[in-house]
C-alpha angles and dihedrals in degrees: 000000000000119000126208116258092247093056094048091048092052094046092052092044094050092049092051092042092053091054092049092050093050086085092063133057113246128210121196137176087277087074093050116116099175141342129205123198125193110190129200123198106262120037101314135105140160113229123196110190114187119193137171111235138177099215125190116250114249126011118353143143121252121197105202102198134193096037123144114291087218096052118145096228094197088068096051116121124181119194138164113245097187097039108030115204095015095106131062127175116217099176139001138190126195111215109193099148100107125215115258131142090255094048091048090052091048091052089056096056106132092018135098125259134174120250114207117196126191120211107238093220108032099027090227115152126223128183136198138171121260136181117225107230100173140354103188114122090347135344132290116200134186108213112179107309096339135080119224132185128203126030109305092182143321117333116220118198126204096217146342119257110251094238094053109094139164092234132027106273136186109210114200132185105222138194108204123188097181128089099196131080110268142192110244129187126208113197125185145151118248141180124225098066121097141154137200137176126245125187134199117203128186121196119215120237092264091050091226099105136037140196117219135193126181135204135194112222114205122195122194118193095142096113095246139080125230111209120206090347127185099238125208130170125205118215120203142056105295114193124222129189118254097259092056092045092056092048096047104033106272141301115348113247102190120200122263119245129313106227126232108230143144093298096030119151093176132078115213130212137162118260116185103302093336139071124249120207122195124197109231093225137037118264135188117238104197125204114270092008137133112209132185126208125188110254111174147344128202132173137201096010109175111243135189124212123211136185111208134194110188122193135196133246099223097083094060091076102045143035106271108161112187110030099183147312126232091006112189119247118215123236115218137175125200134188137174123248092219137126089242089057094053091258126071106150136097110283121212123243108258149100122305115204117197128208136180130191119246125220090281093054096254116139112238126195111245104173148307140225140180125249127198124221103308119198124207117288094024127120124251114212123186131187107213099179141282123312112251097206099042124078139156137214114205134187142162108239100184140013132175140157110238099186145336141095101209139030090266099061107030121138117196130185121195140165131212141194122203119185112200115200128199122192093175124110091238134055118260138192116230122198113219113199119188122187107221120203127213123349102341142174136179106240095189138351138182090221132035117262137194129220099236093180140342090285106029136078117194131197128188105209124189113215119193124231112278088001146091141234129207122219112199121182142157125211140186121212126193123196 
């Protein structure tokens, strides 16, 4: 029976690799007693892998297998839990280049291999020596005085490079002073593990209350699995130095807090200037897996709805004329993260998706928005989209320069007319927010306004059903 080249290469490689590793003590997941994983938001986690080992006394080599392929080896720390101080590590190598036919061929570039050919008719085998010149996008071989490309037959290798393994492995040179079996813990930072929060919100028919559920979404692309892991999530903005940020994809933006609610599976506590959330049960985080864990549930949270028309400040210093027809008006909802509003805990950074049931009782998606880390007693404000039945026409009706000869002493006076239209069957209130530049004042207005901040004037305009309302105002701006 003839075997494919890839199978033969792997069989030979595994046989040689096994012999080479007989000189070292190996630890696999069969030795694992427990594993704890603390995950930050973007591509960073702390792994604590505890195993029971019978280590040789004195100097020996330990191959700690099945670690993360994206381990940051400079952060690795091995210690004895049952016999503190008995172990010291004098040297370590992280072997993450995994054994495949292609990798084996690449390791032999510049070295000699044996090419075995089989006669297609007689089945007789012949062999000759060849030097591997290149292994990029195929193979280039020097056989005698000729150069050949492709695979002219089976390639037989003499050995497997020591740093080519079937699983990611941390190889450590140890000095052990204990004779007994001991529990050891390897802790390290790794990339490839991340978490984020996702929320589902349902508005009630009156749109004055909402029900909210939250999920933690875990993603594992670290190259290892964590069986029955003790899972913790860190909430906050954890800083990393530049070298680590380049290696693992940038500054870590850890999630904000996972709330403790009616269906909470996570216990929260303060940790430095962050929040730490612990899952109340072990969970398996498999390699190349996305996993969701229930985070929170809240009911009957009071919510406020707002329609907003936001202007610009550029047209207060020049003649602009028509400023737009059928301008869209944004639809927002807002709620308080307070105990009195059925919430009152830190909310994780993430996406909130909002639904509402139609007349047949089917939940329909009506918009989504992102929130940042939101502490207790703060507001959550979401833009869900633009209102279909609400529009605005806006124009500048007057503009003149009152005084000034340079951009530092200009005085402008201008007037505006905004027509707000409502095609709904019920009256609505539309918030008009105008950014005001410089030293400004409203000289006259058809509706009362408030000075929301040093550079913003705000009107609350009532618009009747199937009707319209005009807002007319005049302003003076000094630079």
